[in-house]
PyMOL Python script that loads the backbone (N, CA, C, O; Angstrom):
from pymol import cmd

cmd.read_pdbstr("""\
ATOM      1  N   MET A   1     -15.531 -53.401 -95.519  1.00  0.00           N
ATOM      2  CA  MET A   1     -14.096 -53.377 -95.412  1.00  0.00           C
ATOM      3  C   MET A   1     -13.668 -51.897 -95.352  1.00  0.00           C
ATOM      4  O   MET A   1     -14.036 -51.122 -96.235  1.00  0.00           O
ATOM      5  N   ARG A   2     -12.906 -51.499 -94.338  1.00  0.00           N
ATOM      6  CA  ARG A   2     -12.453 -50.119 -94.267  1.00  0.00           C
ATOM      7  C   ARG A   2     -11.346 -49.871 -95.245  1.00  0.00           C
ATOM      8  O   ARG A   2     -10.686 -50.784 -95.740  1.00  0.00           O
ATOM      9  N   ALA A   3     -11.166 -48.584 -95.507  1.00  0.00           N
ATOM     10  CA  ALA A   3     -10.154 -48.193 -96.532  1.00  0.00           C
ATOM     11  C   ALA A   3      -8.754 -48.340 -96.027  1.00  0.00           C
ATOM     12  O   ALA A   3      -8.496 -48.202 -94.832  1.00  0.00           O
ATOM     13  N   LEU A   4      -7.821 -48.627 -96.955  1.00  0.00           N
ATOM     14  CA  LEU A   4      -6.438 -48.792 -96.610  1.00  0.00           C
ATOM     15  C   LEU A   4      -5.934 -47.386 -96.266  1.00  0.00           C
ATOM     16  O   LEU A   4      -6.138 -46.461 -97.052  1.00  0.00           O
ATOM     17  N   THR A   5      -5.279 -47.203 -95.106  1.00  0.00           N
ATOM     18  CA  THR A   5      -4.827 -45.891 -94.683  1.00  0.00           C
ATOM     19  C   THR A   5      -3.310 -45.809 -94.738  1.00  0.00           C
ATOM     20  O   THR A   5      -2.621 -46.826 -94.808  1.00  0.00           O
ATOM     21  N   GLU A   6      -2.827 -44.647 -94.707  1.00  0.00           N
ATOM     22  CA  GLU A   6      -1.375 -44.402 -94.667  1.00  0.00           C
ATOM     23  C   GLU A   6      -0.722 -45.024 -93.488  1.00  0.00           C
ATOM     24  O   GLU A   6       0.400 -45.526 -93.549  1.00  0.00           O
ATOM     25  N   GLN A   7      -1.495 -44.977 -92.347  1.00  0.00           N
ATOM     26  CA  GLN A   7      -0.945 -45.646 -91.126  1.00  0.00           C
ATOM     27  C   GLN A   7      -0.837 -47.139 -91.292  1.00  0.00           C
ATOM     28  O   GLN A   7       0.115 -47.733 -90.786  1.00  0.00           O
ATOM     29  N   ASP A   8      -1.761 -47.773 -91.972  1.00  0.00           N
ATOM     30  CA  ASP A   8      -1.655 -49.234 -92.266  1.00  0.00           C
ATOM     31  C   ASP A   8      -0.363 -49.501 -93.018  1.00  0.00           C
ATOM     32  O   ASP A   8       0.401 -50.393 -92.650  1.00  0.00           O
ATOM     33  N   ILE A   9      -0.116 -48.731 -94.071  1.00  0.00           N
ATOM     34  CA  ILE A   9       1.093 -48.943 -94.867  1.00  0.00           C
ATOM     35  C   ILE A   9       2.354 -48.655 -94.052  1.00  0.00           C
ATOM     36  O   ILE A   9       3.322 -49.414 -94.102  1.00  0.00           O
ATOM     37  N   ARG A  10       2.334 -47.575 -93.316  1.00  0.00           N
ATOM     38  CA  ARG A  10       3.455 -47.229 -92.488  1.00  0.00           C
ATOM     39  C   ARG A  10       3.832 -48.318 -91.473  1.00  0.00           C
ATOM     40  O   ARG A  10       5.012 -48.617 -91.286  1.00  0.00           O
ATOM     41  N   THR A  11       2.807 -48.914 -90.813  1.00  0.00           N
ATOM     42  CA  THR A  11       3.009 -49.977 -89.887  1.00  0.00           C
ATOM     43  C   THR A  11       3.591 -51.220 -90.499  1.00  0.00           C
ATOM     44  O   THR A  11       4.476 -51.850 -89.920  1.00  0.00           O
ATOM     45  N   ARG A  12       3.090 -51.588 -91.697  1.00  0.00           N
ATOM     46  CA  ARG A  12       3.567 -52.764 -92.424  1.00  0.00           C
ATOM     47  C   ARG A  12       5.007 -52.446 -92.878  1.00  0.00           C
ATOM     48  O   ARG A  12       5.886 -53.292 -92.712  1.00  0.00           O
ATOM     49  N   ALA A  13       5.269 -51.284 -93.430  1.00  0.00           N
ATOM     50  CA  ALA A  13       6.616 -51.003 -93.901  1.00  0.00           C
ATOM     51  C   ALA A  13       7.627 -51.091 -92.777  1.00  0.00           C
ATOM     52  O   ALA A  13       8.726 -51.615 -92.959  1.00  0.00           O
ATOM     53  N   TYR A  14       7.255 -50.579 -91.616  1.00  0.00           N
ATOM     54  CA  TYR A  14       8.181 -50.612 -90.477  1.00  0.00           C
ATOM     55  C   TYR A  14       8.442 -52.097 -90.111  1.00  0.00           C
ATOM     56  O   TYR A  14       9.587 -52.446 -89.822  1.00  0.00           O
ATOM     57  N   LYS A  15       7.471 -52.932 -90.115  1.00  0.00           N
ATOM     58  CA  LYS A  15       7.639 -54.319 -89.766  1.00  0.00           C
ATOM     59  C   LYS A  15       8.568 -54.985 -90.853  1.00  0.00           C
ATOM     60  O   LYS A  15       9.451 -55.774 -90.514  1.00  0.00           O
ATOM     61  N   LEU A  16       8.356 -54.665 -92.089  1.00  0.00           N
ATOM     62  CA  LEU A  16       9.243 -55.201 -93.129  1.00  0.00           C
ATOM     63  C   LEU A  16      10.699 -54.715 -92.951  1.00  0.00           C
ATOM     64  O   LEU A  16      11.652 -55.474 -93.122  1.00  0.00           O
ATOM     65  N   TRP A  17      10.823 -53.486 -92.620  1.00  0.00           N
ATOM     66  CA  TRP A  17      12.179 -52.870 -92.388  1.00  0.00           C
ATOM     67  C   TRP A  17      12.881 -53.626 -91.179  1.00  0.00           C
ATOM     68  O   TRP A  17      14.048 -54.011 -91.249  1.00  0.00           O
ATOM     69  N   GLN A  18      12.104 -53.797 -90.110  1.00  0.00           N
ATOM     70  CA  GLN A  18      12.627 -54.562 -88.946  1.00  0.00           C
ATOM     71  C   GLN A  18      13.063 -55.963 -89.350  1.00  0.00           C
ATOM     72  O   GLN A  18      14.159 -56.401 -88.998  1.00  0.00           O
ATOM     73  N   THR A  19      12.221 -56.658 -90.080  1.00  0.00           N
ATOM     74  CA  THR A  19      12.526 -58.026 -90.503  1.00  0.00           C
ATOM     75  C   THR A  19      13.746 -58.077 -91.393  1.00  0.00           C
ATOM     76  O   THR A  19      14.481 -59.065 -91.380  1.00  0.00           O
ATOM     77  N   ALA A  20      13.973 -57.038 -92.160  1.00  0.00           N
ATOM     78  CA  ALA A  20      15.131 -56.993 -93.040  1.00  0.00           C
ATOM     79  C   ALA A  20      16.457 -56.655 -92.309  1.00  0.00           C
ATOM     80  O   ALA A  20      17.514 -56.565 -92.934  1.00  0.00           O
ATOM     81  N   GLY A  21      16.371 -56.469 -90.958  1.00  0.00           N
ATOM     82  CA  GLY A  21      17.537 -56.202 -90.190  1.00  0.00           C
ATOM     83  C   GLY A  21      17.786 -54.713 -90.017  1.00  0.00           C
ATOM     84  O   GLY A  21      18.895 -54.310 -89.668  1.00  0.00           O
ATOM     85  N   ARG A  22      16.783 -53.900 -90.252  1.00  0.00           N
ATOM     86  CA  ARG A  22      16.868 -52.404 -90.081  1.00  0.00           C
ATOM     87  C   ARG A  22      18.009 -51.793 -90.874  1.00  0.00           C
ATOM     88  O   ARG A  22      18.849 -51.084 -90.318  1.00  0.00           O
ATOM     89  N   PRO A  23      18.040 -52.065 -92.170  1.00  0.00           N
ATOM     90  CA  PRO A  23      19.142 -51.581 -93.022  1.00  0.00           C
ATOM     91  C   PRO A  23      19.071 -50.009 -93.082  1.00  0.00           C
ATOM     92  O   PRO A  23      18.018 -49.389 -92.938  1.00  0.00           O
ATOM     93  N   ASN A  24      20.218 -49.466 -93.294  1.00  0.00           N
ATOM     94  CA  ASN A  24      20.395 -47.978 -93.389  1.00  0.00           C
ATOM     95  C   ASN A  24      20.112 -47.556 -94.898  1.00  0.00           C
ATOM     96  O   ASN A  24      21.015 -47.094 -95.596  1.00  0.00           O
ATOM     97  N   ILE A  25      18.922 -47.724 -95.327  1.00  0.00           N
ATOM     98  CA  ILE A  25      18.638 -47.360 -96.698  1.00  0.00           C
ATOM     99  C   ILE A  25      17.288 -46.614 -96.736  1.00  0.00           C
ATOM    100  O   ILE A  25      16.578 -46.601 -95.731  1.00  0.00           O
ATOM    101  N   LYS A  26      16.934 -46.020 -97.828  1.00  0.00           N
ATOM    102  CA  LYS A  26      15.639 -45.338 -97.974  1.00  0.00           C
ATOM    103  C   LYS A  26      14.499 -46.287 -97.694  1.00  0.00           C
ATOM    104  O   LYS A  26      14.585 -47.474 -98.009  1.00  0.00           O
ATOM    105  N   MET A  27      13.461 -45.796 -97.123  1.00  0.00           N
ATOM    106  CA  MET A  27      12.292 -46.603 -96.784  1.00  0.00           C
ATOM    107  C   MET A  27      11.324 -46.785 -97.953  1.00  0.00           C
ATOM    108  O   MET A  27      10.302 -47.454 -97.801  1.00  0.00           O
ATOM    109  N   ASP A  28      11.624 -46.205 -99.108  1.00  0.00           N
ATOM    110  CA  ASP A  28      10.687 -46.276-100.250  1.00  0.00           C
ATOM    111  C   ASP A  28      10.402 -47.740-100.637  1.00  0.00           C
ATOM    112  O   ASP A  28       9.251 -48.116-100.858  1.00  0.00           O
ATOM    113  N   ALA A  29      11.446 -48.543-100.715  1.00  0.00           N
ATOM    114  CA  ALA A  29      11.207 -49.923-101.077  1.00  0.00           C
ATOM    115  C   ALA A  29      10.284 -50.662-100.123  1.00  0.00           C
ATOM    116  O   ALA A  29       9.442 -51.456-100.542  1.00  0.00           O
ATOM    117  N   PHE A  30      10.454 -50.391 -98.840  1.00  0.00           N
ATOM    118  CA  PHE A  30       9.629 -51.034 -97.851  1.00  0.00           C
ATOM    119  C   PHE A  30       8.175 -50.507 -97.907  1.00  0.00           C
ATOM    120  O   PHE A  30       7.199 -51.233 -97.716  1.00  0.00           O
ATOM    121  N   TRP A  31       8.108 -49.176 -98.187  1.00  0.00           N
ATOM    122  CA  TRP A  31       6.722 -48.596 -98.298  1.00  0.00           C
ATOM    123  C   TRP A  31       5.993 -49.252 -99.417  1.00  0.00           C
ATOM    124  O   TRP A  31       4.865 -49.704 -99.223  1.00  0.00           O
ATOM    125  N   TYR A  32       6.599 -49.334-100.628  1.00  0.00           N
ATOM    126  CA  TYR A  32       5.933 -49.880-101.811  1.00  0.00           C
ATOM    127  C   TYR A  32       5.631 -51.356-101.592  1.00  0.00           C
ATOM    128  O   TYR A  32       4.557 -51.814-101.982  1.00  0.00           O
ATOM    129  N   GLN A  33       6.517 -52.103-100.996  1.00  0.00           N
ATOM    130  CA  GLN A  33       6.265 -53.492-100.710  1.00  0.00           C
ATOM    131  C   GLN A  33       5.096 -53.670 -99.735  1.00  0.00           C
ATOM    132  O   GLN A  33       4.285 -54.585 -99.879  1.00  0.00           O
ATOM    133  N   ALA A  34       5.027 -52.781 -98.745  1.00  0.00           N
ATOM    134  CA  ALA A  34       3.927 -52.863 -97.787  1.00  0.00           C
ATOM    135  C   ALA A  34       2.620 -52.586 -98.454  1.00  0.00           C
ATOM    136  O   ALA A  34       1.635 -53.295 -98.247  1.00  0.00           O
ATOM    137  N   GLU A  35       2.611 -51.545 -99.264  1.00  0.00           N
ATOM    138  CA  GLU A  35       1.411 -51.180-100.001  1.00  0.00           C
ATOM    139  C   GLU A  35       0.938 -52.299-100.953  1.00  0.00           C
ATOM    140  O   GLU A  35      -0.250 -52.602-101.058  1.00  0.00           O
ATOM    141  N   LYS A  36       1.898 -52.877-101.619  1.00  0.00           N
ATOM    142  CA  LYS A  36       1.566 -53.990-102.551  1.00  0.00           C
ATOM    143  C   LYS A  36       0.967 -55.193-101.752  1.00  0.00           C
ATOM    144  O   LYS A  36      -0.037 -55.773-102.166  1.00  0.00           O
ATOM    145  N   GLU A  37       1.585 -55.548-100.626  1.00  0.00           N
ATOM    146  CA  GLU A  37       1.111 -56.679 -99.830  1.00  0.00           C
ATOM    147  C   GLU A  37      -0.312 -56.399 -99.284  1.00  0.00           C
ATOM    148  O   GLU A  37      -1.196 -57.253 -99.353  1.00  0.00           O
ATOM    149  N   LEU A  38      -0.497 -55.215 -98.757  1.00  0.00           N
ATOM    150  CA  LEU A  38      -1.809 -54.915 -98.201  1.00  0.00           C
ATOM    151  C   LEU A  38      -2.884 -54.922 -99.223  1.00  0.00           C
ATOM    152  O   LEU A  38      -3.962 -55.467 -98.989  1.00  0.00           O
ATOM    153  N   LEU A  39      -2.608 -54.297-100.419  1.00  0.00           N
ATOM    154  CA  LEU A  39      -3.588 -54.330-101.497  1.00  0.00           C
ATOM    155  C   LEU A  39      -3.900 -55.778-102.006  1.00  0.00           C
ATOM    156  O   LEU A  39      -5.048 -56.087-102.324  1.00  0.00           O
ATOM    157  N   ALA A  40      -2.935 -56.591-102.070  1.00  0.00           N
ATOM    158  CA  ALA A  40      -3.102 -57.944-102.459  1.00  0.00           C
ATOM    159  C   ALA A  40      -3.954 -58.707-101.416  1.00  0.00           C
ATOM    160  O   ALA A  40      -4.822 -59.503-101.774  1.00  0.00           O
ATOM    161  N   GLU A  41      -3.697 -58.457-100.172  1.00  0.00           N
ATOM    162  CA  GLU A  41      -4.467 -59.162 -99.120  1.00  0.00           C
ATOM    163  C   GLU A  41      -5.943 -58.703 -99.248  1.00  0.00           C
ATOM    164  O   GLU A  41      -6.852 -59.531 -99.185  1.00  0.00           O
ATOM    165  N   ARG A  42      -6.169 -57.439 -99.420  1.00  0.00           N
ATOM    166  CA  ARG A  42      -7.535 -56.967 -99.588  1.00  0.00           C
ATOM    167  C   ARG A  42      -8.240 -57.529-100.826  1.00  0.00           C
ATOM    168  O   ARG A  42      -9.427 -57.853-100.798  1.00  0.00           O
ATOM    169  N   ALA A  43      -7.500 -57.627-101.866  1.00  0.00           N
ATOM    170  CA  ALA A  43      -8.057 -58.203-103.081  1.00  0.00           C
ATOM    171  C   ALA A  43      -8.457 -59.652-102.845  1.00  0.00           C
ATOM    172  O   ALA A  43      -9.530 -60.078-103.272  1.00  0.00           O
ATOM    173  N   ARG A  44      -7.613 -60.400-102.178  1.00  0.00           N
ATOM    174  CA  ARG A  44      -7.956 -61.798-101.880  1.00  0.00           C
ATOM    175  C   ARG A  44      -9.188 -61.936-100.999  1.00  0.00           C
ATOM    176  O   ARG A  44     -10.036 -62.813-101.166  1.00  0.00           O
ATOM    177  N   GLU A  45      -9.228 -60.981-100.021  1.00  0.00           N
ATOM    178  CA  GLU A  45     -10.442 -61.029 -99.127  1.00  0.00           C
ATOM    179  C   GLU A  45     -11.698 -60.687 -99.887  1.00  0.00           C
ATOM    180  O   GLU A  45     -12.764 -61.266 -99.676  1.00  0.00           O
ATOM    181  N   LYS A  46     -11.537 -59.699-100.804  1.00  0.00           N
ATOM    182  CA  LYS A  46     -12.698 -59.228-101.551  1.00  0.00           C
ATOM    183  C   LYS A  46     -13.180 -60.253-102.573  1.00  0.00           C
ATOM    184  O   LYS A  46     -14.380 -60.482-102.730  1.00  0.00           O
ATOM    185  N   HIS A  47     -12.233 -60.854-103.251  1.00  0.00           N
ATOM    186  CA  HIS A  47     -12.563 -61.810-104.300  1.00  0.00           C
ATOM    187  C   HIS A  47     -12.583 -63.264-103.915  1.00  0.00           C
ATOM    188  O   HIS A  47     -13.078 -64.118-104.650  1.00  0.00           O
ATOM    189  N   GLY A  48     -12.020 -63.536-102.717  1.00  0.00           N
ATOM    190  CA  GLY A  48     -12.020 -64.873-102.213  1.00  0.00           C
ATOM    191  C   GLY A  48     -11.068 -65.780-103.043  1.00  0.00           C
ATOM    192  O   GLY A  48     -11.248 -66.997-103.052  1.00  0.00           O
ATOM    193  N   SER A  49     -10.083 -65.214-103.722  1.00  0.00           N
ATOM    194  CA  SER A  49      -9.158 -66.044-104.483  1.00  0.00           C
ATOM    195  C   SER A  49      -7.766 -65.368-104.437  1.00  0.00           C
ATOM    196  O   SER A  49      -7.561 -64.303-103.855  1.00  0.00           O
ATOM    197  N   ARG A  50      -6.826 -66.081-105.102  1.00  0.00           N
ATOM    198  CA  ARG A  50      -5.456 -65.575-105.131  1.00  0.00           C
ATOM    199  C   ARG A  50      -5.231 -64.738-106.419  1.00  0.00           C
ATOM    200  O   ARG A  50      -4.116 -64.293-106.688  1.00  0.00           O
ATOM    201  N   ALA A  51      -6.280 -64.541-107.184  1.00  0.00           N
ATOM    202  CA  ALA A  51      -6.123 -63.762-108.398  1.00  0.00           C
ATOM    203  C   ALA A  51      -5.727 -62.315-108.075  1.00  0.00           C
ATOM    204  O   ALA A  51      -6.293 -61.693-107.176  1.00  0.00           O
ATOM    205  N   SER A  52      -4.782 -61.810-108.795  1.00  0.00           N
ATOM    206  CA  SER A  52      -4.320 -60.437-108.492  1.00  0.00           C
ATOM    207  C   SER A  52      -5.308 -59.438-109.080  1.00  0.00           C
ATOM    208  O   SER A  52      -6.015 -59.732-110.044  1.00  0.00           O
ATOM    209  N   ASN A  53      -5.341 -58.272-108.490  1.00  0.00           N
ATOM    210  CA  ASN A  53      -6.194 -57.197-108.957  1.00  0.00           C
ATOM    211  C   ASN A  53      -5.356 -56.251-109.789  1.00  0.00           C
ATOM    212  O   ASN A  53      -4.549 -55.485-109.263  1.00  0.00           O
ATOM    213  N   THR A  54      -5.560 -56.316-111.103  1.00  0.00           N
ATOM    214  CA  THR A  54      -4.766 -55.554-112.039  1.00  0.00           C
ATOM    215  C   THR A  54      -4.851 -54.048-111.743  1.00  0.00           C
ATOM    216  O   THR A  54      -3.832 -53.359-111.726  1.00  0.00           O
ATOM    217  N   ALA A  55      -6.008 -53.569-111.524  1.00  0.00           N
ATOM    218  CA  ALA A  55      -6.183 -52.119-111.235  1.00  0.00           C
ATOM    219  C   ALA A  55      -5.321 -51.646-110.041  1.00  0.00           C
ATOM    220  O   ALA A  55      -4.631 -50.628-110.097  1.00  0.00           O
ATOM    221  N   GLN A  56      -5.404 -52.449-108.960  1.00  0.00           N
ATOM    222  CA  GLN A  56      -4.613 -52.115-107.761  1.00  0.00           C
ATOM    223  C   GLN A  56      -3.168 -52.111-108.028  1.00  0.00           C
ATOM    224  O   GLN A  56      -2.442 -51.260-107.514  1.00  0.00           O
ATOM    225  N   ARG A  57      -2.687 -53.093-108.866  1.00  0.00           N
ATOM    226  CA  ARG A  57      -1.238 -53.115-109.182  1.00  0.00           C
ATOM    227  C   ARG A  57      -0.799 -51.932-109.955  1.00  0.00           C
ATOM    228  O   ARG A  57       0.310 -51.422-109.798  1.00  0.00           O
ATOM    229  N   ARG A  58      -1.768 -51.465-110.869  1.00  0.00           N
ATOM    230  CA  ARG A  58      -1.465 -50.233-111.666  1.00  0.00           C
ATOM    231  C   ARG A  58      -1.297 -49.061-110.768  1.00  0.00           C
ATOM    232  O   ARG A  58      -0.348 -48.298-110.950  1.00  0.00           O
ATOM    233  N   VAL A  59      -2.179 -48.863-109.783  1.00  0.00           N
ATOM    234  CA  VAL A  59      -2.102 -47.770-108.795  1.00  0.00           C
ATOM    235  C   VAL A  59      -0.752 -47.808-108.101  1.00  0.00           C
ATOM    236  O   VAL A  59      -0.109 -46.764-107.991  1.00  0.00           O
ATOM    237  N   VAL A  60      -0.308 -48.915-107.644  1.00  0.00           N
ATOM    238  CA  VAL A  60       0.957 -49.038-106.930  1.00  0.00           C
ATOM    239  C   VAL A  60       2.070 -48.698-107.916  1.00  0.00           C
ATOM    240  O   VAL A  60       2.989 -47.961-107.559  1.00  0.00           O
ATOM    241  N   ARG A  61       2.018 -49.201-109.120  1.00  0.00           N
ATOM    242  CA  ARG A  61       3.093 -48.939-110.100  1.00  0.00           C
ATOM    243  C   ARG A  61       3.128 -47.459-110.450  1.00  0.00           C
ATOM    244  O   ARG A  61       4.213 -46.885-110.547  1.00  0.00           O
ATOM    245  N   ARG A  62       1.975 -46.820-110.641  1.00  0.00           N
ATOM    246  CA  ARG A  62       1.932 -45.359-110.923  1.00  0.00           C
ATOM    247  C   ARG A  62       2.560 -44.556-109.790  1.00  0.00           C
ATOM    248  O   ARG A  62       3.377 -43.666-110.025  1.00  0.00           O
ATOM    249  N   ARG A  63       2.172 -44.880-108.563  1.00  0.00           N
ATOM    250  CA  ARG A  63       2.670 -44.166-107.369  1.00  0.00           C
ATOM    251  C   ARG A  63       4.194 -44.334-107.268  1.00  0.00           C
ATOM    252  O   ARG A  63       4.918 -43.374-107.005  1.00  0.00           O
ATOM    253  N   ARG A  64       4.667 -45.575-107.482  1.00  0.00           N
ATOM    254  CA  ARG A  64       6.093 -45.775-107.378  1.00  0.00           C
ATOM    255  C   ARG A  64       6.832 -45.019-108.477  1.00  0.00           C
ATOM    256  O   ARG A  64       7.849 -44.377-108.212  1.00  0.00           O
ATOM    257  N   ASN A  65       6.326 -45.090-109.715  1.00  0.00           N
ATOM    258  CA  ASN A  65       6.986 -44.366-110.785  1.00  0.00           C
ATOM    259  C   ASN A  65       6.986 -42.856-110.593  1.00  0.00           C
ATOM    260  O   ASN A  65       7.967 -42.184-110.914  1.00  0.00           O
ATOM    261  N   ALA A  66       5.873 -42.316-110.065  1.00  0.00           N
ATOM    262  CA  ALA A  66       5.796 -40.930-109.780  1.00  0.00           C
ATOM    263  C   ALA A  66       6.816 -40.534-108.684  1.00  0.00           C
ATOM    264  O   ALA A  66       7.475 -39.498-108.772  1.00  0.00           O
ATOM    265  N   ALA A  67       6.913 -41.338-107.722  1.00  0.00           N
ATOM    266  CA  ALA A  67       7.892 -41.068-106.628  1.00  0.00           C
ATOM    267  C   ALA A  67       9.307 -41.079-107.155  1.00  0.00           C
ATOM    268  O   ALA A  67      10.089 -40.175-106.862  1.00  0.00           O
ATOM    269  N   LEU A  68       9.658 -42.138-107.966  1.00  0.00           N
ATOM    270  CA  LEU A  68      10.965 -42.292-108.471  1.00  0.00           C
ATOM    271  C   LEU A  68      11.275 -41.156-109.512  1.00  0.00           C
ATOM    272  O   LEU A  68      12.428 -40.742-109.629  1.00  0.00           O
ATOM    273  N   ALA A  69      10.296 -40.679-110.228  1.00  0.00           N
ATOM    274  CA  ALA A  69      10.512 -39.595-111.172  1.00  0.00           C
ATOM    275  C   ALA A  69      10.919 -38.316-110.479  1.00  0.00           C
ATOM    276  O   ALA A  69      11.635 -37.481-111.031  1.00  0.00           O
ATOM    277  N   GLY A  70      10.427 -38.179-109.211  1.00  0.00           N
ATOM    278  CA  GLY A  70      10.746 -36.963-108.427  1.00  0.00           C
ATOM    279  C   GLY A  70      12.121 -37.069-107.761  1.00  0.00           C
ATOM    280  O   GLY A  70      12.596 -36.072-107.216  1.00  0.00           O
ATOM    281  N   VAL A  71      12.779 -38.228-107.780  1.00  0.00           N
ATOM    282  CA  VAL A  71      14.106 -38.435-107.207  1.00  0.00           C
ATOM    283  C   VAL A  71      15.164 -38.227-108.288  1.00  0.00           C
ATOM    284  O   VAL A  71      15.126 -38.860-109.343  1.00  0.00           O
ATOM    285  N   HIS A  72      16.082 -37.354-108.017  1.00  0.00           N
ATOM    286  CA  HIS A  72      17.181 -37.089-109.020  1.00  0.00           C
ATOM    287  C   HIS A  72      18.496 -37.430-108.441  1.00  0.00           C
ATOM    288  O   HIS A  72      19.520 -37.282-109.107  1.00  0.00           O
TER     289      HIS A  72
END
""", "prot")
cmd.dss("prot")
cmd.show_as("cartoon", "prot")
cmd.util.cbc("prot")
cmd.orient("prot")
């Protein structure tokens, strides 16, 4: 399985944004949702189940919190 790339996340985030009606808001929410979805899909493929991968969720949460901490 190839690594998850920034382009993968960008493409999914764009599709989510389009589906949401192209709202005029920051893309952060769409970016994190895309990353979360893609990581979950990979976890299901890897483990063959719907069980969530706690470590991957932690990575997403840390990245989100770090990004939000930088926003004032």
